[in-house]
C-alpha positions as CSV (number, residue, x, y, z in Angstrom):
1,M,130.5,53.7,128.3
2,K,132.9,53.4,125.3
3,D,134.2,56.1,122.7
4,N,131.7,55.5,118.8
5,K,135.3,55.5,117.3
6,V,135.7,52.2,119.0
7,Y,132.3,50.5,117.7
8,L,132.6,52.0,114.3
9,K,136.4,50.5,114.1
10,Y,135.2,47.0,115.2
11,I,132.4,47.4,112.7
12,L,134.6,47.5,109.9
13,Q,136.7,44.9,111.2
14,C,133.7,42.9,110.9
15,I,133.4,44.0,107.4
16,Q,136.8,42.8,106.3
17,K,136.2,39.3,107.8
18,I,132.4,39.4,105.9
19,E,134.5,40.5,102.7
20,E,137.3,37.5,103.1
21,D,134.5,35.1,104.0
22,I,132.4,35.4,100.7
23,S,135.4,36.2,98.5
24,C,134.4,32.6,97.9
25,G,131.6,33.4,96.1
26,Y,127.7,32.2,96.3
27,K,128.1,28.9,95.2
28,N,131.1,28.1,97.7
29,F,129.4,30.3,100.1
30,M,126.0,28.1,99.8
31,K,128.5,24.7,100.4
32,S,130.2,26.0,103.1
33,H,129.1,25.9,106.8
34,L,132.5,27.6,108.0
35,H,132.1,30.2,105.7
36,Q,128.1,30.8,106.6
37,D,129.4,30.3,110.1
38,A,132.0,33.4,110.2
39,V,129.9,35.2,108.0
40,L,126.9,35.0,110.7
41,R,129.2,35.5,113.2
42,N,130.5,38.7,111.9
43,L,127.0,40.3,111.1
44,H,125.5,39.4,114.8
45,T,128.6,41.2,116.1
46,L,128.4,44.1,113.4
47,T,124.5,44.4,114.3
48,E,125.7,44.5,118.2
49,S,127.8,47.4,117.8
50,T,125.7,49.4,115.8
51,Q,123.6,49.4,119.2
52,R,126.3,50.7,121.1
53,I,126.6,53.9,118.8
54,S,125.4,56.5,120.5
55,N,121.8,58.3,119.2
56,E,123.7,61.5,118.8
57,A,125.6,60.1,116.2
58,K,123.3,58.4,114.5
59,A,121.3,61.0,114.2
60,K,124.0,62.6,112.0
61,Y,123.3,59.7,109.7
62,P,119.8,58.7,108.9
63,N,120.6,57.4,105.7
64,I,121.6,54.3,107.4
65,N,119.2,52.0,108.2
66,W,119.3,51.5,111.9
67,K,116.2,50.2,112.4
68,G,116.3,47.7,109.6
69,I,119.9,46.9,110.9
70,S,118.8,46.2,114.7
71,A,116.0,44.1,113.4
72,F,118.3,42.2,111.6
73,R,120.4,41.6,114.6
74,N,117.2,40.4,116.2
75,V,116.6,37.7,113.5
76,L,120.3,36.9,113.9
77,V,120.2,36.2,117.4
78,H,116.6,35.1,118.6
79,D,115.4,33.6,115.3
80,Y,118.8,31.3,114.2
81,L,116.9,29.0,112.9
82,G,114.9,30.8,110.7
83,I,117.7,32.5,109.3
84,D,117.5,32.5,105.0
85,L,120.9,32.3,103.4
86,D,120.0,33.5,100.6
87,R,118.8,36.8,102.4
88,V,121.9,36.6,104.1
89,W,124.3,36.5,101.3
90,Q,122.1,39.2,99.7
91,V,123.2,41.5,102.9
92,V,126.4,41.2,102.9
93,S,126.8,41.4,98.8
94,E,124.4,44.4,98.5
95,D,124.1,46.2,101.8
96,I,127.3,45.6,103.7
97,P,129.4,47.7,100.1
98,E,127.2,50.6,101.2
99,L,127.1,50.3,105.1
100,K,131.1,50.3,104.6
101,K,130.8,53.7,103.0
102,Q,129.4,55.6,105.2
103,I,130.8,53.6,108.5
104,T,134.0,54.9,106.8
105,Q,132.6,58.1,106.3
106,M,131.4,58.3,109.8
107,L,134.8,57.3,111.6
108,T,136.3,60.2,110.0
109,K,133.6,63.0,111.1
110,E,133.5,61.3,114.8
């Protein structure tokens, strides 16, 4: 099993890529399958990585919605035909910045 820090650093890398891919703004994101695909791919790997973090580490950060992240992963992986791009935009523009802060904090204490 890999160290939690490996996954935390990878999550931050995914977040950085997502931030770059949404910097084009909502309208351009909605028009660009390239940006959509990049964001979806990074969300998928980010959510997958959260499942590799130990339960002990997760327990120390109950303010992170681990179950919600896992549920979102299931939609990304299993219900890809039902993905709502407006919901994806909401997640990346509203939820990801807070997750970035929390994961950064976790990484400094892990």
